[in-house]
N, C-alpha and C positions, 0 to 999 in steps of 0.2 A: 776407673768405672767398671763395674761388673757387667759383663754382657748377659743378655737374656738367656735363660736356660732353654736349651733345645730339647724336644722330646718327640717321640715317635708319633704322637697324635696331633701335633701342631697343625699339620696341613689339613686335617680333617675338621678343624674347628673354625667357624666363620671368623673373619678378621675382627678383632676387637682391640680396645686400648691395651689390654693385658694379654693378648693372644700368645705372646712369647714367654709367658711366665707360668710356673706351676705352683699350686697350693696343696699342701697336705692338711686335710681337715680332720682333726682329732676331737672335735667338739661334740657335746651333747646338745640338748635343746637350748642351753644358754648361749651357744655361739653359732648355731647353724646358719643364721642369716648372714653372718660375716662371710662365710664361704660362698653363699649364694650371690652376694653383691659382687665379690671378686669374680665369680663365674659369669655373672651378667656382663661384666666388663671384658669378658673374653678369656680369662685365665683357665687353664686346665686344672680343675679342682678334683682331687682324689679324696673321696670320703672314706675314712678308715674306721671300720666298726669292729667290735668284738665278734668272734665267731658266734653265729646265731642271730646277730643283728643288734642294732642300737636300741636301747630302751625307748627312745623317742618315737620309734615305729609303733608303739602301743598307745600313743596319744591320739584321741579322736578329734573330730569326727572321722568316720570311715566311709569309703566308697560303698554306696548302696546300704549303709548302716550295717555292714558286715565286719565285725571286729577281726582284724587280721593284720599282722605286721607288714604285709605287702600291700595293704589297702588303706593306710593312714593318709588322709588328705592333708593333715598337718605335715607329715613327712614329705608328701608330694610337693607341697608349696615351697618348702625351704631347701629342697635339694635338687631342683632342676639344674641341668647342665653338668652335674657332677658325675664322675665315674665312681664306682663303689667296689671296695675290696674288704675282706675280713682279715683281721690280724690281732693276735694276742700279744701285746707288747710287754706283758709281765713275764714272758718267757725269754730265755737267752736267744733262741733262734728268732723269735719275734722281734727282739730288739735289734739284732743284726740286720734283719730284713728292713726294718724301719730306717736304720742308718743308711742302707743302700738307697732307699727312696729319697732320703734327705739330700743325698749327693746330687739328685736331679731336680731339687726343688728350690724355690725362691722364698716361699712363705710356709710357715707352720702355724696353724691356729689351734689352740687347745683351751679347754675349760675344766681341767682337773683341779683338785684341791691344791693350793700352793705347796710347792715342794715335792709333789708326786713325781714329776718327771725327773727331778734331781735324784731322787732315790733310785730311779731306774737307770741312772747314768745317761739320761736324755735331756737334761736341763740345758739352758741357753749356752753356758760355757762349752758343754760337750757338742752341741749342735754347731757352734762356731768352728770348732776343731774339724768337724766333718765337712762343713760347707761355709767357708768364710763369706760373709755378706748375707747370711741367712737372716730373715726377719721372722721373729717369733711373736705371735699375738696371744697373750694369756688373758682369759676372761674369767673372773672369779667374783663371788658375792661382794667382797670387800677389798679386792686387789691382793697383791703379793706381799705387801708390807703393812705395818701398823698393828695395834693391839687386837684388832678384830680379824686379822688375816686368816686365822684358822677356824673361824666361826662358819657354820653352815648357814645358808640363806636362800630360802625359796623366794619366788616372785613377790609374795605378799610381804616378806621381810624387807625387801628392797623398797617397796612402796612406803612402808611404815618408817624405816630408818633413814630414808632420803629426805623426809619432810614433805613429800608430795601427797601422801594420803590425807594429810590434815585438811586439805582444801576440797576434797571430793565428797559429795553426799549432801543430804539435807541438813540445814542449819540446826534443827532440833533433834538430830539423831547422830549416832556414832559415825565416824568417817568410814569410807569404803575405798576399795581399789578398783581400777578398771580391770574387769575380770576376763577379758577376751584374750586367751592364749598368751599369758606371760609377756605383757607389754614391756616390763622392766628388762627382760632378757633381750627383746628385740632392739631396744634402745642401746643397750650395751654392745650388742653384736654389730650394730651399725657404726658405733663409735670405734669398734675394733677395725672395721674396714677402712674408716677414715685414717686411723693411726697407721695402718699398714701402707696406705698410699703415701702418706707423709714420709714414712720411713723409706719407701722406695725412691721418692724424689731425692731425699738426702743421700741415698746410696749412689744415685747417679753422679752426685757431686764428690763424694768421699770414698766410695767403694766399700763403705762399712755398713753392716746390718745393725738392727736394733731389737731390743726386747720391749714390746708394747704392753704395758701393764694396765688393763682395764678393770675398774671397779664398777660393778653393777650399781651399787649405792650411789656413787658419784655420777654415773651416767644419767641416772634417773633424777638426781637432785637438780639438774639443769635442763630437764626435758622441756619444760614449758616456759617460754620467754615472758609470759605475763603472769606467772604464778608466784608461789610463796618466796622461794629463795632469791630469784632475780629481783622481785619486788623489794625485798629487804635491802639488796645492794643499791637499788636506785633511791630508796627512801629509808635510810637507816632508822630503826626504831619502829617502823610501821609493819605490823604483822597482819598479813592477809588471812582472813578466816572464811569459812563456808558462809555464804550469804552476804559477803561484803558488797557485791555488786547488786544492790537492791533497787527495785523499782520504787517510785513514789508510792507511798501508802504501804501498809503492812503486808508482808507476804508476796510482794511483787519484785521481780528481778529484771535486769536489763535484757537478758536473753530469754526470749519466750518462744514456746512452740505452740502453734495454733492449729486446731483441726480444720481440715477442708474436706471436700467431697471424697477424695481418694487417698487421704493420708494427712500429712502435717507440713506446715511451712514455718520458717523461722522469721519472726519480725518483732520489733520492740518499739515501744514509745521512747522517744529520745529527747523531747523538748528541744532546746536550742542546739543540741549537739549535732554535728554533721554526721556522726556515726549512726544515728538512729532517728532521723527526722520523721515526725508523725504526719505533718501537713500533706505531703504528696498522697498518702493513702486516703486521707480524708477527702481530698479533692477528687480522687477516683471514686470514692463512695458517693460523692455528691452527683457525679455524672450519671450514676445508676440509681439515684433517688433513694439511697440507703443511709444517708447521713441524717442529722436532726439539728434542731436549733442549738442544743448544747455544744455539739461538735463544731458547728459552723461558727459559733461566736467565741469558742474557747481560744485563749491566747497561747498558741503552741510555742511561741518563742520566749515565754516568760523565763527570766534567769533563775527563778527559784522553782523550777519544774520538779525537782526532787522533793519539794515540800508539799506537793499536791496531796490532798486528803484522800483517804480510802474511798469516801463517798464519790468524789469526782472520778477517781480511777474506775470505779464500777460503772459509772455513766459512760465512760470511754470504752471500756472493755466489752460491754454487752452488745452494742450495735456492731462493733468491730468483729466480734466472734460470729455474729449472724451473717455478716457480709462475706467473710472468708469461707463459711460453710456452703455458700452458693456456687463455689468454683472449684475446679480441679487444680492440681499442682501445676499442670502445664498452662492452664489459663491464668493462674496467678503469676507465674513467671513471665508470661507474655505481657501481662498488664504492668508488672513491676518495671519492665524495660520501657514500656510506653510512657508511664507516669513518673519514672525516676524514683520508684519506691525501693528502699533497701530491704527486700524480702527475698527469701530463698526457699525453694522446695527441699524437703528432707528426703533424700533419695534412698530407696530401698535397693536390695541387691538386684532384682529384675530391672529397676530403673537404670542402674549402672550399666547393665548389659546392653540396654537399648539407647544409652546416651549417645547422641549424634557426635558430640565433640570427641569422646573416647574412640568411637568407631572411625572417625575421620583421621585420627592420629595412629590408627592401627594398634591401640593399646591392648586389646584382647587377642590372645594367641591360641590357636588350636594345637594341642600337643597329642601325638598318638601314644596310646598305651596298648601295644599288641597283646600283652599278657592278659588284659581285660577285654580285648576285642572292642575297644572304645577309643573315642577321642574326647579329651577333656579341655575345657576352656580355662586358660590361665591369664593373670595379669602379665603384661609384657615388661620390658625393661623400664627402669625408673627414669630414664632420660634418653633422648634421641641424639646420637652422635653422627654428624653428617659424614665425617671422614672414616669413622670406624664403627659402622653399624653392627649391632649385636642382636641376637635373637636366641630364644630357647631352642637349642638344637637336639636336646634329649630330655626325656622325663627323668624323674629321680631314679636312682639305681635300685635294682632288687638286691637282696642280701647276697654279697659275694659275686655279683654279676660280672665284674671285670677282673676277677682273680686270674684267670688264664691269660687274658690280654696283657695284664701288667706284669704278673710274676714270670710268666714264660716269655711273652713277647718283648718285654722291656728289660726285665732284670736277668733274663736268660736262665731261669730255673727250669730243670727238666720236669717232665710229667711225673717221673718216678719220685722226685723230690717233693713235688706238690702233693702227691698222694700220701707220702709219709707225714708231711706237715699237717694235712687235713686229718689224718688218723690220730695225730698227736694233739689235736685241738689247738693248733697254732694258727691255722687259717680257716 
């Protein structure tokens, strides 16, 4: 069994599940979340960037809307807890420095094109020679093997070729992707972290490392347990399409968003289904005098609820919409609990900051940014570990912020050597 890697910074990092392990993060935006998750679990993550900074630093939005590689909120969010160094691994000196770092590491995560590290003499076989038991996580659009392995693939490509895009959007329009910051990459990076942890567990038993091969296409294809690909596996021959989950009557769907005084709530007519019963809401409307004879006499448990006509649906929808508009999200949530209505407020970002449940669990964390003379609120760890608590103990690194600390303090390079390396564009 391989013993945990020791390093000079271990004692400064709060105890966490992975506090005795080191990660070298060579990823771009495709894999940044992988390193963050391992860091959230306590690992010492060293983010290695090209001299001048990672291109992901130019992804907005930016702090105070000021485009700057040191002010990317995208970068901030995915690189907390990491230390940062610059290194050109395409140079001979840069490769030797990386090899020195690999000797101190337990994980290397990368998102280069397949074969790139092999061409530099830094592929998995070479890494194993340097550090037996090393775990390499590779994240690529289509993985390291197969006829598509050399194809380029942006986030939208993964959405399309995974089969996931086909189910998103309006039924009478072309499909769309979820467009909020490369969700495909985030799914793949999270899978990379899971793979890394599984390999670590195996290493405890065998002493051997592994090469974890993550395909973004594959990661996204199984993203949604209720969507296209898993649905096909459960019901062979059944293809889920946009608009399959329709409401009774034309143009209605089981998932509905309704306007209220200060936003929206999610509620749906459900007929006899326990997932969306209508009757509790109607009873609530009755107590406030906002029901009518049609609603009071309607058979909400009829087994053919999906065959309700559009005319009947309109008679249900109109008074329902008027009732919901008389209340705020908070009032509707309170009433939903009181009357057993399956209704939920649609939270905005300010709502999330003020959420009493998240506050009670300490989910929001204040992180100091001395370079900005500011403190920024971040989401905290994804889970609370009773015996190995973890927290964000540092903001995302500035470009080359820990060069001196790691190169001189840990690898023993002299200041003169570092000056030459910097002048040569190696660090």
